[in-house]
C-alpha positions in Angstrom: 0.0 0.0 0.0 2.8 2.4 0.8 4.4 1.7 -2.6 1.2 2.3 -4.5 0.6 5.5 -2.4 4.1 6.7 -3.1 3.7 6.2 -6.9 0.4 8.0 -6.9 1.9 10.9 -4.9 4.8 11.1 -7.3 2.3 11.3 -10.3 0.4 14.0 -8.5 3.5 16.0 -7.8 4.4 15.8 -11.5 0.9 17.0 -12.4 1.2 19.9 -10.0 4.5 20.8 -11.5 2.9 20.7 -15.0 0.1 22.9 -13.7 2.7 25.4 -12.3 4.4 25.5 -15.7 1.1 26.1 -17.5 0.3 28.9 -15.1 3.7 30.5 -15.6 3.3 30.3 -19.4 0.0 32.1 -19.1 1.7 34.8 -17.0 4.5 35.1 -19.5 2.0 35.5 -22.4 0.4 38.5 -20.6 3.7 40.2 -19.6 7.1 40.8 -21.2 9.3 37.7 -21.0 12.7 38.4 -19.3 16.0 37.1 -20.6 15.9 34.0 -18.3 12.9 32.0 -17.2 11.9 33.5 -13.7 10.0 30.3 -12.8 13.0 28.1 -13.1 15.8 30.6 -12.1 18.1 27.8 -11.2 19.9 25.5 -13.7 17.2 23.3 -15.1 19.7 20.6 -16.1 20.7 20.0 -12.4 18.0 21.5 -10.1 14.8 21.3 -12.2 11.8 20.2 -10.1 11.0 17.5 -12.6 14.4 15.8 -12.1 14.0 16.2 -8.3 10.7 14.4 -8.2 11.5 11.8 -10.8 14.6 10.7 -9.0 13.1 10.8 -5.6 15.1 9.3 -2.8 13.6 9.0 0.6 17.0 9.7 2.2 17.0 13.1 0.5 13.4 14.1 1.1 14.2 17.1 3.2 16.8 18.3 0.8 14.3 17.9 -2.1 11.7 19.8 -0.2 14.1 22.6 0.5 15.2 22.9 -3.1 11.7 22.6 -4.5 10.4 25.5 -2.4 13.0 27.8 -3.8 12.3 27.4 -7.6 8.7 27.5 -8.9 7.1 29.6 -6.2 9.3 32.5 -7.0 6.9 33.1 -9.9 4.9 35.5 -7.7 7.7 38.1 -8.4 6.4 38.6 -11.9 2.8 37.3 -11.8 0.6 40.3 -11.0 -2.8 38.9 -11.9 -4.8 38.0 -8.7 -6.3 34.9 -10.3 -3.0 33.5 -11.5 -1.6 34.2 -8.0 -4.4 32.1 -6.5 -3.6 29.3 -9.0 0.1 29.4 -7.9 -1.0 29.5 -4.3 -3.2 26.4 -4.8 -0.4 24.6 -6.7 2.0 25.4 -3.9 -0.4 24.1 -1.2 -1.0 20.9 -3.2 2.8 20.4 -3.7 3.5 21.1 -0.1 0.9 18.6 0.9 2.5 16.0 -1.5 5.9 16.6 0.1 4.5 16.3 3.6 2.9 13.0 2.6 6.3 11.8 1.2 8.0 12.8 4.4 5.3 11.1 6.4 5.6 7.9 4.3 9.4 8.0 4.7 9.1 8.3 8.4 6.6 5.5 8.7 8.2 2.8 6.6 7.4 -0.1 9.0 6.0 -3.3 7.7 2.8 -2.9 9.7 2.0 0.8 10.1 -0.1 1.7 13.1 -3.8 2.6 12.7 -3.0 6.1 13.7 -0.4 6.4 10.9 -3.0 5.0 8.4 -5.6 7.5 9.6 -3.0 10.3 9.4 -2.1 9.3 5.9 -5.8 9.0 4.9 -6.4 12.5 6.3 -3.5 13.9 4.4 -4.7 12.2 1.2 -8.1 13.8 1.7 -6.5 17.2 2.1 -4.4 16.5 -1.0 -7.5 15.5 -3.0 -9.2 18.7 -1.8 -6.3 20.8 -2.9 -6.2 18.9 -6.2 -9.9 19.5 -6.8 -9.4 23.2 -6.0 -6.5 23.2 -8.4 -8.5 21.5 -11.2 -11.3 24.0 -10.8 -8.8 26.9 -11.0 -7.1 25.2 -14.0 -10.5 24.9 -15.8 -11.3 28.5 -15.0 -7.9 29.6 -16.3 -8.4 27.7 -19.5 -11.9 29.2 -20.0 -10.6 32.6 -19.2 -7.8 32.1 -21.7 -10.3 31.2 -24.4 -12.5 34.1 -23.5 -9.5 36.4 -23.6 -8.5 35.1 -27.0 -12.1 35.6 -28.3 -12.3 39.1 -26.9 -8.9 39.8 -28.4 -10.0 38.5 -31.8 -13.2 40.6 -31.6 -11.2 43.7 -30.6 -8.8 43.0 -33.4 -11.6 42.7 -35.9 -13.1 46.0 -34.6 -9.7 47.7 -34.8 -9.2 46.3 -38.4 -12.6 47.6 -39.4 -11.8 51.0 -37.8 -8.4 51.1 -39.5 -10.0 50.3 -42.9 -12.6 53.0 -42.3 -9.7 55.4 -41.4 -7.9 54.5 -44.6 -11.1 55.2 -46.6 -11.4 58.6 -44.9 -7.7 59.3 -45.7 -8.4 58.4 -49.4 -11.5 60.7 -49.4 -9.4 63.5 -47.8 -6.7 63.2 -50.4 -9.4 63.1 -53.2 -11.0 66.3 -51.8 -7.7 68.0 -51.4 -6.9 67.2 -55.0 -10.3 68.6 -56.1 -9.8 71.8 -54.1 -6.3 72.3 -55.6 -7.7 71.7 -59.1 -10.4 74.2 -58.5 -8.0 76.8 -57.1 -5.6 76.3 -60.0 -8.3 76.3 -62.7 -8.0 79.1 -65.3 -11.4 80.7 -65.0 -12.7 82.8 -67.8 -13.5 85.8 -65.6 -9.7 86.2 -65.1 -9.3 87.0 -68.7 -12.2 89.5 -68.8 -11.4 93.3 -69.2 -13.0 94.1 -65.9 -13.3 97.5 -64.4 -10.6 98.3 -61.8 -11.3 98.2 -58.0 -10.9 102.0 -57.7 -13.4 102.6 -60.4 -16.0 100.2 -59.0 -15.6 101.8 -55.5 -15.9 105.3 -57.1 -19.2 104.3 -58.8 -20.5 102.2 -55.9 -19.6 103.8 -52.5 -21.6 101.2 -50.7 -18.9 98.6 -51.5 -16.3 100.4 -49.5 -16.3 97.7 -46.7 -16.8 94.8 -49.0 -14.4 91.9 -49.2 -12.5 90.7 -52.3 -15.2 88.2 -53.3 -18.0 90.8 -53.2 -15.8 93.3 -55.1 -15.1 90.6 -57.8 -18.8 89.9 -58.0 -19.6 93.6 -58.4 -17.0 94.0 -61.1 -18.3 91.0 -63.0 -21.9 92.3 -62.7 -20.7 95.7 -63.9 -19.1 94.0 -66.9 -22.2 92.0 -67.5 -24.4 95.2 -67.5 -22.0 97.0 -69.8 -22.0 94.1 -72.2 -25.8 93.9 -72.1 -26.0 97.6 -72.9 -23.5 97.2 -75.7 -25.5 94.2 -77.0 -28.6 96.3 -77.0 -26.8 98.9 -79.0 -25.5 96.3 -81.4 -29.0 94.9 -81.9 -30.3 98.4 -82.6 -27.5 99.2 -85.0 -28.1 95.8 -86.7 -31.7 96.6 -87.2 -30.9 100.0 -88.6 -28.4 98.3 -90.9 -31.0 95.9 -92.1 -33.4 98.7 -92.8 -30.8 100.7 -94.7 -29.9 97.6 -96.7 -33.5 97.1 -97.6 -33.9 100.7 -98.6 -30.7 100.5 -100.7 -32.0 97.4 -102.4 -35.2 99.2 -103.2 -33.4 102.1 -104.7 -31.2 99.8 -106.7 -34.2 98.1 -108.1 -35.7 101.6 -109.0 -32.5 102.6 -110.7 -32.3 99.4 -112.6 -35.8 100.0 -113.9 -34.9 103.6 -114.8 -31.9 102.3 -116.8 -34.2 100.2 -118.9 -36.4 103.1 -119.6 -33.4 105.2 -120.6 -32.2 102.5 -122.8 -35.6 102.3 -124.5 -35.6 106.1 -124.8 -32.1 106.0 -126.3 -33.2 103.3 -128.8 -36.2 105.3 -130.0 -34.1 108.5 -130.2 -31.6 106.8 -132.6 -34.2 106.5 -135.3 -35.2 110.2 -134.9 -31.6 111.2 -135.0 -31.0 109.3 -138.2 -34.0 111.1 -139.8 -32.6 114.4 -138.8 -29.2 113.4 -140.2 -30.8 112.5 -143.5 -32.7 115.8 -143.6 -29.5 117.7 -142.9 -27.7 115.8 -145.7 -30.5 116.6 -148.1 -30.4 120.3 -147.2 -26.6 120.3 -147.6 -27.0 118.7 -151.1 -29.7 121.2 -152.2 -27.6 124.1 -151.1 -24.6 122.8 -152.9 -26.7 122.3 -156.1 -28.1 125.9 -156.0 -24.7 127.3 -155.5 
């Protein structure tokens, strides 16, 4: 019975050491890792708790207990989470109970242990089982908390990625708007090439614009230019109408002169025959005068 109990206690001690290492790994994940492992600050090749428990020797039980108390429980120096500290505390209590049972078994190695020794060993086993049950519960809670933390971290990461993508979209829109503003500011507007009235002249003709800003003055100058162009356009339309009427009158006179030319030509054609008759009469008179002479 003592041999079976000793083997079970050794297995329990190994499980407790694995639980300590799991707890320390969780603590190292949440905090910056130092250059050396703070849980096993001693040389792991010579003084590691696993080697101490695996090669347990009853003659060196007190020495093993002393060395074991110095290595893993120093993790409280860098573990700041209250829950992880409670896990380390429960693991320390369970390990201490295992070591006490090992010492008790070493001290009571008689062939026939007394009933009091068996009762004491049974009581210590119950205490150990209680500590192990507490440690299992804390381990289960630590695993669940780790899963929840990973899930929350993933959700927060997804939210941050979404916000970062939205921020990049806003940056893109900002650059696009800045480019549009620069294009509008550098655009060669037509009003810049207009022969606008000067500022002094617009202020002289419109005293109410004395306190106006540059934009209002530019609008007033453009409106003045627009009014001037409208007046000139009206004059142009009036002159164009007058031109059309004069052209129509000239065309009418041209038609009248063309008709008069035809009448003159007819008159000249009829006058030619009369002239020929006068010329014949003159020739006859000249011939008669010459004959009488």
